[in-house]
C-alpha positions, 0 to 999 in steps of 0.5 A: 796316544789317544784316538783323536791324536792318531786320527788327525794326522791321517785326516790332514794327510788325506785332505792335503792329498785331495787338495793336491789332486784338485790343484793338479788335474792332469796327473794322468797326462803330465806335462809335454816334453820340450818341443812338443805342442798340442792341438785340442779337438773338441768332438760334437758338443751339441748335447752339452748345450741342452738343459732345462734352461735351453730347451724351449718347451714349445719349440719343435722337437722339444720332447726329442731334445729332452730325451737326450738329457737322459745321457746325463746324471741330471738335466744341468750336467751337460753345460757344466761339463762343457765349461769345465772342458774349456776351463781345463784347456785354458788352465793347462795351455802352458803345461800341455803347450796347447797351440790351437783348439779345433771344433769338429761341428754340431756345436748345438743340437737342432740349431737351425731355428729361433727355438735354439737361440738359448743354446747358441747363447750358451755355446758362445758363453762357453767358447768365450772361455777360450776367446783371446786365450787360445786360438780356436775355430769351428767347422759348422756341422749339420745340426748347426744349419738348415739341412735343405737350405743350408741356412747358417743365420744363427751360426753367423750371428754367434760365431761370424767373422766379426768375432775373430777380426783382429786376432793375429792368427785369424786368416779370413773366411768364406761366407761369414766364417762358415768356412775359415782359415787360421795361421799358427807357428808351433814347435818350429812348424808353420801350420795352416788350419782350414775349417770347412762347413759340413758337405761344403758346396763347390764355391766353398771348396774353390775358396779352400782350394785357393787358401791351400794353394796360397800357403803350400809351405805350411802343414795343413790341418783340415777340419770338416764335420763329416769325413769318416764313417759308414761308407755307403749309407747310414746303416751297417757298412764298412768304415772309411770316407763316406759317400753320402751327405746330410745337408745342402741337397744335390749341391752339397759334396759328400766326404768322398767328393771333398776328398777327390775335389780338394783334399787329395790334390794338395801335398801340404794336407797332413791331417783331416779331422771330423766328427758326426758319427756317434755310432762309429764314435772313433776311427782313423785311417791313412789315405794317399794324396795325388802327390804321394803324401800320406794324409791321416784322417781321424774322426771322434764323436763321443756324444753317446758318452757325453757325461764322460767329457772326452776330448782329443789331444794331438801331441805332436813331436816334430823331433820324434816325428810322431803324433800321439793321439790321446782321448782324455776326460778333463772332468775325470782326469781319465783316459778313454781306454775303451767305451761301451760302443768302442771297447778297443782302446787302440781306437782311442789312444794311438800314435801316428807318423808326423812326417809320413807325408814328406 
């Protein structure tokens, strides 16, 4: 047999294998079992909105913004990864039974002034991939608003309440969607998603308190940008519920105050999701509410590994009473089994009790 005749079957087999890999980008995950549903958690996406096209060279902190591009292989890689993540979510919503996508905030980097407009435009364009396809919501982070005044003008322009009006799962909002709630049915469970602005003031907490009180029969999943991280300061300290904040000045509530004033008081709160702390990157803890209910707190901020494209998948199995927490890269079809900052794989892949609070 000639070399050509022997070589072509091998080449064809290799090509078909490569095509199969592209056509089935979730070989690592596989489909979920019957009755299992998935909540996707988008960690801080701020660096994904940075590129040569979205950084105003005359804007404030332009040099600092450009330095963040060094975390990618090339200046345009971030937006490509951001789009690929959301495209994966839509393409795999049935196989993974994705019922909701929650964004922990810091949608854009330094998003408080007009120089950030192009980054907000990019963020809306990418989130449009989900719009009308999968229910989703955002808890604004400190980078999405002015640190002292709390101004959210640009967030409201691009992700205000009007954007979600008419969506059957959209419950309503406070202060033009800077805090919001959503109602979803999945796997025989009635879910309530609450999204709180970073370091929410007392008025926003009062609104959220009313929402949680109106739906006591629903399992509540709360997302707010800051919750877990260094307890005492920005420096080195034990990890847990943080006792310091970043925005709204003295009127803003620290994560500990949000826990004490709101989250601990409602028996239906089961999960609290957050980001913000790229130094911590991944952490989880279980607290006990005032009603004796267990509340799982999880933070994920993979900004330092942005080019890896990690997201969180919460696979909830009501029958087995488990939450399988998976940190996964859709762009690489790979699990986070350890990172440079957090080499312990058990902080990226773990399982929690779903019924622990009942």
